[in-house]
C-alpha positions as CSV (number, residue, x, y, z in Angstrom):
1,M,-28.6,28.0,40.0
2,S,-28.3,24.4,41.2
3,E,-25.2,23.2,43.1
4,T,-22.6,21.2,41.3
5,V,-19.7,19.1,42.5
6,R,-16.1,18.9,41.2
7,F,-14.9,15.4,40.4
8,E,-11.3,14.4,39.5
9,R,-9.8,11.0,39.1
10,A,-6.2,10.2,38.1
11,H,-4.6,6.9,37.1
12,D,-1.1,6.2,36.1
13,I,1.2,3.5,34.8
14,V,4.9,3.1,34.1
15,I,5.8,2.6,30.4
16,E,9.2,1.6,29.0
17,A,9.3,4.1,26.1
18,R,10.4,7.6,25.3
19,A,8.2,10.3,26.7
20,Q,7.6,11.8,23.3
21,D,6.4,8.5,21.9
22,I,3.9,8.1,24.7
23,L,2.5,11.6,24.4
24,D,2.4,11.4,20.6
25,Y,0.4,8.2,20.9
26,V,-2.2,9.3,23.4
27,S,-2.5,12.9,21.9
28,N,-3.5,11.4,18.6
29,P,-7.3,10.8,19.2
30,N,-7.3,8.2,16.4
31,S,-5.5,6.0,18.9
32,W,-8.3,6.3,21.5
33,P,-10.5,3.4,20.2
34,E,-7.4,1.2,20.5
35,W,-7.2,1.7,24.2
36,I,-10.5,3.3,25.5
37,A,-13.5,0.8,25.3
38,A,-16.1,3.6,25.3
39,S,-14.5,5.5,22.4
40,H,-15.6,3.9,19.1
41,H,-15.3,6.6,16.4
42,I,-13.0,9.6,16.0
43,D,-13.2,12.3,13.4
44,S,-9.7,13.9,13.6
45,P,-6.6,14.3,11.6
46,D,-4.4,11.2,12.1
47,K,-1.6,12.9,14.1
48,P,-0.8,14.2,17.6
49,L,-3.0,17.3,18.1
50,Q,-1.7,20.7,19.0
51,K,-3.2,23.5,21.1
52,G,-6.3,24.9,19.3
53,D,-7.0,21.7,17.3
54,T,-10.5,20.2,17.5
55,F,-11.9,16.7,17.0
56,Q,-15.1,14.7,17.5
57,E,-15.5,11.5,19.4
58,R,-18.4,9.1,19.5
59,W,-18.6,7.5,22.9
60,H,-20.7,4.7,24.3
61,T,-22.5,5.5,27.5
62,R,-24.6,3.3,29.7
63,T,-27.7,4.9,28.2
64,G,-26.6,5.1,24.5
65,E,-24.2,7.1,22.5
66,A,-22.8,10.6,22.9
67,Q,-20.9,12.8,20.5
68,L,-18.2,14.8,22.2
69,D,-16.7,17.9,20.5
70,W,-13.2,18.3,21.9
71,V,-10.7,21.2,21.7
72,V,-7.1,20.9,22.7
73,T,-6.3,23.6,25.3
74,E,-2.7,22.8,26.0
75,R,0.3,20.8,24.6
76,L,3.6,21.0,26.3
77,H,5.6,18.4,24.4
78,P,6.6,15.9,25.7
79,L,5.3,16.6,29.1
80,S,1.6,17.3,29.0
81,W,-1.6,17.5,26.9
82,I,-5.1,18.8,27.8
83,A,-8.4,18.7,25.9
84,E,-11.9,19.8,26.9
85,T,-15.4,19.1,25.9
86,D,-18.8,20.2,27.1
87,T,-21.7,17.7,27.6
88,D,-25.3,18.0,28.6
89,F,-25.1,15.0,30.9
90,I,-22.2,15.8,33.2
91,G,-21.1,19.2,32.1
92,K,-17.5,19.9,31.1
93,I,-15.0,17.1,30.8
94,V,-11.3,17.8,30.9
95,V,-8.8,15.1,30.1
96,R,-5.1,15.7,31.0
97,Y,-2.1,13.5,30.2
98,D,1.1,14.0,32.1
99,I,4.5,12.5,31.6
100,H,7.2,12.1,34.3
101,G,10.5,10.3,34.2
102,V,10.9,7.7,37.0
103,E,13.7,5.2,37.8
104,D,12.2,2.3,35.8
105,G,10.6,4.1,32.8
106,I,8.2,6.9,32.2
107,K,5.2,7.4,34.4
108,F,2.1,8.3,32.3
109,T,-0.8,9.8,34.2
110,R,-4.3,10.3,32.8
111,T,-6.6,12.6,34.8
112,V,-10.2,13.1,34.0
113,I,-11.9,16.2,35.6
114,N,-15.5,17.2,35.7
115,P,-15.3,20.7,37.1
116,A,-19.1,21.0,37.7
117,R,-21.0,17.7,37.7
118,P,-24.7,18.0,38.5
119,K,-24.3,15.4,41.2
120,P,-21.4,13.3,42.6
121,P,-20.7,9.9,41.0
122,T,-21.8,6.9,42.9
123,E,-19.4,4.4,44.4
124,D,-20.3,2.0,41.6
125,M,-19.5,4.6,39.0
126,I,-16.1,5.3,40.6
127,R,-15.4,1.5,40.7
128,R,-16.3,1.2,37.0
129,I,-14.1,4.3,36.2
130,D,-11.2,2.8,38.0
131,E,-11.7,-0.6,36.3
132,E,-11.9,1.0,32.8
133,A,-8.9,3.2,33.5
134,A,-6.8,0.1,34.5
135,V,-7.7,-1.6,31.2
136,S,-7.0,1.6,29.2
137,L,-3.6,2.2,30.7
138,A,-2.6,-1.4,30.2
139,N,-3.6,-1.1,26.6
140,I,-1.5,2.1,26.2
141,K,1.5,0.4,27.8
142,T,1.2,-2.6,25.5
143,N,0.6,-0.6,22.3
144,V,3.4,2.0,22.9
145,E,6.0,-0.6,24.1
146,S,5.3,-2.9,21.2
147,R,6.1,0.0,18.8
148,Q,9.5,0.4,20.4
149,N,10.9,-2.7,18.9
């Protein structure tokens, strides 16, 4: 069996909105193409998904397109949501959304975990992940806050 490496990267942003509105927005995969550049097609009910729900995502990669078959493994409303998919290119992907109250709003944290990548990401990959995450989180903030009015 070949060796693998665990990779985890978390990014957060403060959003001026109710915790449940943030979690409901991000846990409805139909919102993903609005804020994730790589996500371009979702096959899912148009609602926040619950534990046990499944959905499909078509995702742009640097080498083409991938179809990801997701399953929601946890939903603790309005505090957290976790979904997982298995891929043949980097193994399992786990996405986790966490909500925490802070003095100036709600801190939303998006964590992506690859429990057993075939090899570690390069520094350039990590830079791109961080840049894409900053754009995605800013999009979430804009989209959720604009719906508060």
